C-alpha positions as CSV (number, residue, x, y, z in Angstrom):
1,X,204.0,163.5,-181.0
2,X,201.8,160.5,-180.7
3,X,199.9,159.3,-177.6
4,X,201.0,159.0,-174.8
5,X,203.7,161.7,-175.3
6,X,200.9,164.0,-176.3
7,X,197.4,163.7,-174.8
8,X,195.1,161.2,-176.5
9,X,191.5,161.7,-177.5
10,X,188.4,159.8,-178.6
11,X,188.3,159.3,-182.3
12,X,185.2,160.9,-183.8
13,X,184.8,163.3,-180.9
14,X,185.6,167.0,-181.6
15,X,185.3,167.9,-178.0
16,X,187.8,165.2,-176.9
17,X,190.2,166.4,-179.7
18,X,189.8,170.0,-178.5
19,X,190.6,169.0,-175.0
20,X,193.6,167.0,-176.0
21,X,194.9,169.9,-178.2
22,X,194.5,172.3,-175.2
23,X,196.8,170.0,-173.1
24,X,199.4,169.3,-175.8
25,X,203.0,170.1,-175.0
26,X,204.2,171.4,-171.7
27,X,200.9,171.3,-169.7
28,X,200.5,167.6,-170.3
29,X,204.2,167.0,-169.6
30,X,204.0,168.9,-166.3
31,X,200.8,167.0,-165.4
32,X,202.6,163.7,-166.0
33,X,205.6,164.8,-163.9
34,X,203.2,165.8,-161.1
35,X,201.5,162.4,-161.2
36,X,204.9,160.7,-160.9
37,X,205.9,163.0,-158.1
38,X,202.8,162.3,-156.2
39,X,203.2,158.6,-156.6
40,X,206.9,158.8,-155.7
41,X,206.1,160.7,-152.5
42,X,203.4,158.1,-151.7
43,X,205.9,155.2,-151.8
44,X,206.6,155.9,-148.2
45,X,202.9,155.9,-147.2
46,X,201.5,153.1,-145.2
47,X,200.1,151.5,-147.3
48,X,202.1,152.8,-150.3
49,X,200.7,154.2,-153.5
50,X,197.8,156.4,-154.6
51,X,194.5,156.0,-156.3
52,X,193.5,158.5,-159.1
53,X,190.9,159.9,-156.7
54,X,193.6,160.5,-154.1
55,X,195.8,162.3,-156.7
56,X,192.8,164.5,-157.6
57,X,192.4,165.5,-154.0
58,X,196.2,166.2,-153.5
59,X,196.6,168.1,-156.7
60,X,193.3,169.9,-156.9
61,X,193.0,168.6,-160.5
62,X,189.8,167.6,-162.3
63,X,189.1,163.9,-162.7
64,X,189.3,163.9,-166.5
65,X,192.7,165.6,-166.5
66,X,194.3,163.7,-163.7
67,X,193.0,160.3,-164.9
68,X,194.3,161.0,-168.4
69,X,197.8,161.9,-167.1
70,X,197.7,158.7,-164.9
71,X,196.9,156.6,-168.0
72,X,199.8,158.3,-169.9
73,X,202.2,157.5,-167.1
74,X,201.0,153.9,-167.0
75,X,201.6,153.5,-170.7
76,X,205.1,155.1,-170.3
77,X,205.8,152.5,-167.5
78,X,206.5,155.3,-165.0
79,X,203.7,154.1,-162.7
80,X,201.7,150.8,-162.6
81,X,198.6,149.3,-161.1
82,X,199.9,147.6,-158.0
83,X,197.0,145.1,-157.9
84,X,195.8,146.7,-154.7
85,X,192.4,148.5,-154.4
86,X,191.2,151.3,-152.1
87,X,187.9,153.1,-151.8
88,X,187.4,156.4,-153.4
89,X,185.4,159.4,-151.9
90,X,182.3,158.0,-153.5
91,X,182.8,154.5,-152.0
92,X,183.8,152.6,-155.1
93,X,187.0,150.6,-155.4
94,X,189.9,152.1,-157.3
95,X,193.3,150.9,-158.5
96,X,196.3,151.9,-156.4
97,X,199.2,153.1,-158.5
98,X,202.8,152.7,-157.5
99,X,206.1,153.7,-159.0
100,X,206.9,151.8,-162.2
101,X,210.0,149.7,-162.8
102,X,211.5,152.2,-165.1
103,X,211.7,155.2,-162.8
104,X,213.1,155.8,-159.3
105,X,212.5,159.5,-158.9
106,X,210.5,162.3,-160.5
107,X,211.9,165.2,-162.4
108,X,211.6,168.6,-160.8
109,X,208.6,170.7,-161.6
110,X,208.6,174.5,-162.0
111,X,206.9,175.8,-158.9
112,X,205.1,178.5,-161.0
113,X,203.7,176.0,-163.5
114,X,200.0,175.1,-163.7
115,X,199.8,171.4,-163.1
116,X,196.3,170.4,-164.1
């Protein structure tokens, strides 16, 4: 399947392609579901939404993996940049993501699955 259904990679980068290949199929799908679930749960936060950094903390995932799944969810219109910004752990400003217009709830995730 093409990106964003399967993980994307930088053209002319064998390591990026290897990383994408390692996430193809179910692990990437589960990661996207987890991103949507985290953002769905954060809709009731005050203020609502999550940054990628906050998703990394909540999931225990690596930045590269979580940010890639966030991008895929944005392209799939499951979540979107709310236009708000919050500071990350490093003190830089980051986009706050909210639930997209095309989804109202996240699909269930197998509790035994590796998410990121």
